[in-house]
C-alpha positions as CSV (number, residue, x, y, z in Angstrom):
1,M,84.5,24.7,-115.8
2,A,84.4,25.1,-119.5
3,F,83.2,22.5,-121.9
4,R,86.0,20.9,-123.8
5,P,85.2,18.6,-126.8
6,T,87.2,15.4,-126.8
7,S,89.5,14.8,-129.7
8,K,88.1,11.2,-130.1
9,S,85.2,11.1,-132.4
10,K,82.7,8.2,-132.5
11,T,82.9,5.7,-135.3
12,P,79.7,5.8,-137.4
13,P,77.7,2.6,-137.6
14,P,78.5,0.3,-140.6
15,E,76.2,0.6,-143.6
16,E,76.1,-3.2,-144.0
17,T,75.8,-5.6,-141.1
18,F,75.5,-8.7,-143.4
19,E,72.6,-10.0,-141.4
20,E,70.3,-10.1,-144.4
21,A,72.4,-12.9,-146.0
22,A,72.3,-14.9,-142.8
23,Y,68.5,-14.5,-142.5
24,L,67.8,-15.5,-146.1
25,K,70.2,-18.4,-145.8
26,A,68.4,-19.7,-142.7
27,L,65.0,-19.3,-144.4
28,G,66.2,-21.2,-147.4
29,E,67.9,-24.0,-145.5
30,N,64.8,-24.7,-143.4
31,Q,62.4,-24.1,-146.4
32,K,60.5,-21.8,-144.1
33,H,57.2,-20.6,-145.7
34,V,57.4,-16.8,-146.3
35,S,55.2,-14.1,-147.6
36,I,56.8,-11.3,-149.6
37,R,55.0,-8.0,-150.0
38,L,56.0,-6.3,-153.2
39,Q,56.3,-2.5,-153.7
40,G,53.1,-2.5,-155.7
41,G,51.1,-4.0,-152.8
42,E,50.9,-7.6,-154.1
43,A,51.8,-10.4,-151.8
44,V,53.4,-13.7,-153.0
45,H,53.9,-16.8,-150.9
46,G,56.4,-19.7,-151.0
47,W,59.9,-20.5,-149.8
48,I,63.2,-19.0,-150.7
49,E,65.3,-21.5,-152.7
50,Y,68.1,-19.1,-153.9
51,Y,69.3,-15.6,-153.3
52,D,72.1,-13.4,-154.3
53,R,73.1,-9.7,-154.1
54,N,70.3,-8.4,-156.3
55,M,67.5,-11.0,-156.3
56,L,65.9,-14.1,-154.8
57,R,64.1,-17.1,-156.2
58,L,60.7,-17.8,-154.6
59,T,59.5,-21.4,-155.1
60,R,55.8,-21.9,-155.0
61,E,53.4,-24.9,-155.0
62,G,50.9,-25.0,-157.8
63,A,52.3,-21.8,-159.3
64,P,55.3,-20.8,-161.3
65,N,58.5,-20.0,-159.4
66,L,59.5,-16.3,-159.3
67,F,62.8,-14.4,-159.5
68,I,62.2,-11.2,-157.6
69,F,64.5,-8.2,-157.5
70,K,65.3,-7.2,-154.0
71,S,64.6,-3.5,-154.9
72,E,60.9,-4.6,-155.6
73,I,60.4,-6.1,-152.1
74,M,58.7,-4.0,-149.5
75,Y,59.2,-6.7,-146.8
76,I,59.5,-10.4,-146.1
77,S,57.6,-12.1,-143.3
78,E,57.5,-15.7,-142.1
79,G,54.1,-17.3,-142.6
80,E,51.1,-15.9,-144.4
81,I,50.3,-12.2,-144.9
82,T,46.7,-11.4,-144.5
83,A,45.0,-8.9,-146.8
84,P,45.6,-5.3,-145.9
85,R,42.8,-3.7,-143.9
86,V,40.6,-1.3,-145.8
87,R,39.9,1.8,-143.9
88,R,36.2,2.7,-144.2
89,P,35.1,6.3,-143.7
90,R,33.3,7.0,-140.5
91,A,29.6,7.5,-140.6
92,T,28.4,11.0,-140.1
93,K,25.0,12.2,-139.0
94,A,24.2,13.3,-142.6
95,A,25.2,9.9,-143.9
96,A,23.1,8.1,-141.2
97,A,19.9,9.9,-142.5
98,V,20.3,8.5,-146.0
99,P,18.1,5.3,-146.5
100,L,20.0,2.1,-147.2
101,R,17.7,1.1,-150.1
102,P,16.6,3.6,-152.7
103,E,12.9,3.7,-153.1
104,S,11.6,2.5,-156.4
105,A,10.0,4.8,-159.0
106,N,6.6,3.1,-158.6
107,G,6.3,4.4,-155.0
108,E,6.4,0.8,-153.5
């Protein structure tokens, strides 16, 4: 039995599902507290008051409101974003032999 390709091809998935607008609308209507991580690594906190195709307005307490371009957003999460974990180098045997406090020049 030979393999015969079907003449029907699968339809590719849509490029836009329009779920982003529904999600941002729900966050704004409920004034849900969000954290936005920007491309530069900075995190800003507040709630989304307005959004459109290219940007959104983040309303903050005790700080100026921000208009943020969507292209500058890495991700949005509900609630607070904690500081990113800093990876520390593992200690090696050579590093373990180094004293923690340098000895003073007086020989004390």
